[in-house]
Structure formats: C-alpha cells, structure tokens
C-alpha positions as CSV (number, residue, x, y, z in Angstrom):
1,M,29.4,-78.8,19.4
2,N,26.0,-77.0,18.3
3,N,25.5,-77.9,15.0
4,T,22.5,-75.5,14.7
5,L,22.7,-72.5,12.5
6,E,22.0,-69.2,13.7
7,I,21.2,-65.9,11.9
8,P,22.9,-63.2,13.0
9,N,20.8,-61.1,15.2
10,T,21.5,-58.3,13.0
11,L,20.0,-60.1,10.2
12,K,16.8,-60.9,12.2
13,V,16.2,-57.5,13.2
14,E,16.1,-56.3,9.4
15,L,13.8,-59.4,8.4
16,S,11.5,-58.6,11.3
17,K,10.6,-55.2,9.8
18,D,7.2,-54.6,7.6
19,A,9.8,-53.5,4.7
20,P,13.2,-54.9,5.2
21,N,16.1,-52.6,3.3
22,W,17.3,-55.3,1.3
23,G,20.6,-53.5,0.8
24,N,21.3,-52.7,4.3
25,L,20.5,-56.9,4.9
26,L,22.9,-57.7,2.1
27,K,25.9,-55.4,4.0
28,L,25.1,-57.0,7.3
29,T,25.5,-60.5,5.5
30,L,28.9,-59.3,3.9
31,E,30.2,-58.1,7.3
32,H,29.0,-61.6,8.7
33,F,31.2,-63.5,6.0
34,N,34.2,-61.0,5.4
35,C,33.1,-60.3,2.5
36,S,33.5,-57.4,0.3
37,T,30.9,-57.7,-2.8
38,G,27.5,-59.0,-3.0
39,T,24.1,-59.1,-4.7
40,L,20.9,-60.4,-4.2
41,H,18.3,-60.7,-7.1
42,F,14.6,-61.4,-7.0
43,L,12.6,-64.0,-9.3
44,D,10.0,-61.7,-11.2
45,N,6.9,-63.3,-13.0
46,D,9.2,-63.9,-16.2
47,S,11.5,-66.4,-14.4
48,L,14.4,-63.5,-14.4
49,L,16.6,-62.7,-11.6
50,Q,16.0,-59.1,-11.2
51,L,18.8,-56.8,-8.9
52,Q,17.5,-55.9,-5.6
53,A,20.9,-55.0,-4.1
54,Q,24.2,-54.8,-4.6
55,I,27.4,-53.8,-2.9
56,G,31.0,-53.6,-4.3
57,I,30.2,-54.1,-7.8
58,P,31.8,-52.0,-10.4
59,E,29.4,-49.6,-11.8
60,F,30.2,-50.4,-15.7
61,L,28.9,-54.1,-14.6
62,I,25.5,-53.3,-13.1
63,P,23.6,-53.4,-16.4
64,K,25.4,-56.9,-17.3
65,L,23.9,-58.4,-13.8
66,S,21.1,-56.0,-13.5
67,T,18.7,-58.9,-15.4
68,I,19.8,-62.7,-15.1
69,P,18.3,-65.5,-16.8
70,I,18.0,-68.8,-14.9
71,G,20.9,-71.0,-16.1
72,K,23.4,-68.3,-17.0
73,G,26.4,-66.9,-14.6
74,M,26.6,-68.5,-10.7
75,A,23.2,-66.6,-9.8
76,G,21.3,-67.9,-12.8
77,I,23.0,-71.9,-12.1
78,A,22.5,-71.5,-8.4
79,A,18.9,-70.4,-9.4
80,E,18.5,-73.2,-11.8
81,R,20.1,-76.0,-9.7
82,R,18.3,-75.0,-6.5
83,K,21.9,-75.4,-4.8
84,P,24.7,-73.4,-3.8
85,V,27.3,-72.6,-6.8
86,E,30.8,-71.8,-5.3
87,M,34.2,-71.0,-6.7
88,C,37.4,-70.7,-4.9
89,N,39.0,-68.1,-7.6
90,L,36.8,-66.8,-10.2
91,Q,39.8,-65.2,-11.8
92,T,41.2,-68.7,-12.7
93,D,37.8,-69.9,-13.1
94,D,37.4,-72.1,-16.9
95,S,34.6,-74.4,-15.9
96,G,32.3,-71.4,-17.7
97,I,29.9,-71.6,-14.8
98,A,31.1,-67.6,-14.4
99,R,30.3,-65.2,-17.0
100,P,33.6,-63.5,-18.7
101,S,32.3,-60.5,-17.4
102,A,32.4,-61.4,-13.8
103,K,36.1,-61.4,-13.8
104,D,35.9,-57.8,-13.9
105,T,34.4,-57.7,-10.4
106,K,38.1,-58.5,-9.2
107,V,36.7,-61.0,-6.5
108,E,38.0,-64.1,-6.4
109,G,36.2,-66.6,-3.4
110,S,32.7,-66.5,-4.5
111,L,29.5,-68.4,-2.9
112,A,25.6,-67.7,-4.9
113,A,23.0,-69.4,-3.4
114,P,19.2,-70.1,-4.1
115,L,16.5,-68.3,-2.0
116,L,14.3,-71.2,-1.6
117,Y,11.4,-72.0,0.8
118,N,8.9,-74.6,0.7
119,E,10.7,-75.8,-2.4
120,K,10.2,-72.5,-4.0
121,L,12.5,-70.1,-5.9
122,F,12.4,-66.7,-4.7
123,G,15.8,-65.6,-6.2
124,T,19.4,-65.7,-5.3
125,I,22.4,-64.2,-2.9
126,G,25.8,-64.0,-3.9
127,I,28.8,-63.1,-1.5
128,A,32.4,-62.9,-2.8
129,K,35.9,-62.1,-1.3
130,P,38.9,-60.3,-3.1
131,V,41.3,-63.4,-2.1
132,S,41.1,-67.2,-3.1
133,Y,38.4,-69.0,-0.4
134,D,37.0,-72.0,-0.1
135,F,33.7,-71.4,2.0
136,T,32.8,-73.8,4.7
137,E,29.9,-76.2,4.7
138,K,28.6,-74.4,7.4
139,E,29.2,-71.0,5.8
140,T,27.0,-72.3,2.7
141,N,24.4,-73.7,5.1
142,L,24.2,-70.3,6.6
143,L,23.9,-68.5,3.4
144,M,21.6,-71.3,2.7
145,K,19.5,-70.6,6.0
146,I,19.6,-66.6,5.1
147,G,18.0,-67.6,1.9
148,E,15.4,-69.2,3.4
149,S,14.8,-66.4,5.8
150,I,14.5,-63.7,2.9
151,S,12.4,-66.3,1.2
152,Q,9.8,-66.4,3.9
153,K,9.8,-62.6,4.2
154,L,8.8,-62.3,0.1
155,N,6.0,-65.2,0.5
156,R,4.1,-63.2,2.8
C-alpha cells in the first residue's frame, strides 16, 4: 500500500499559479473531501486569523468569523496548537472548542488544520460535512499537506 499522500492535481494546478484563486482552491479541496462547507484564514501581522475565502457559511455568520483570535473556535485552536482539531458532530459538541455560533452553520463532521511551513504558522483551513463524520488519519494528514503547500506559496 502506498502511504505517500498525493495532493490532487487540481489543487497543484491552482497552487502553481502566480496568484492562486483562494476561493477556487478551497472549492477544489471541499470537492476532494466531499465536504459542503469550508474556510481559509490567513494570519495577519497582528496574529489574527483573517478570512480569505469561505464556502457554505451562512451570510449572517461571516462577520463573526471574518477575524478570529488565536485560541478561539476550531480555527483559532488549530492555529494555537499547530495541530488539526476535529469534531465528529459539531452540533452535539460540548467541549467548548467550537463557538456557540458555529452550530448555526448546520454542519456536523468538521476538521480545522493549521497552515504550517518550516514550523511557521500562516493560517488555517477548515472543512466540514453536513453529517456526523470522523475524518480518517489519512484525510487529516492530507489536509495538513494541503495546508503546507498553501503555506509554501504564501512564504514566497
């Protein structure tokens, strides 16, 4: 069995562009993981996560997730820990990791991963399904690898 994680060619093509379309890259990522909702945040100079692209987020929630402090919500905790954060069912979660407004997204299986390259944080990527779901280790590792590829592009 081949354990190498191969980033889908559609994502490689988008990342090879001088100026990637981050919304398109997020869309391609969601399609690969069969997810309906996603966010891409980039870290700014004030150490805040700024929304770069989103798909499937209700309009009234966008102001709440436009700027996320490190350590708040799934994206902020993934950034703080520099590790993926997963929830099998965000709707029934009582861990305190997801913010209360996150339930308004109507998603259940959720995964947020830091964008890391050479141990430097560049932001986060989050994907979610409308059903309860446990992401596999392989899926989690692939999302981390996609995040690393995005970070390499941002590092240039």
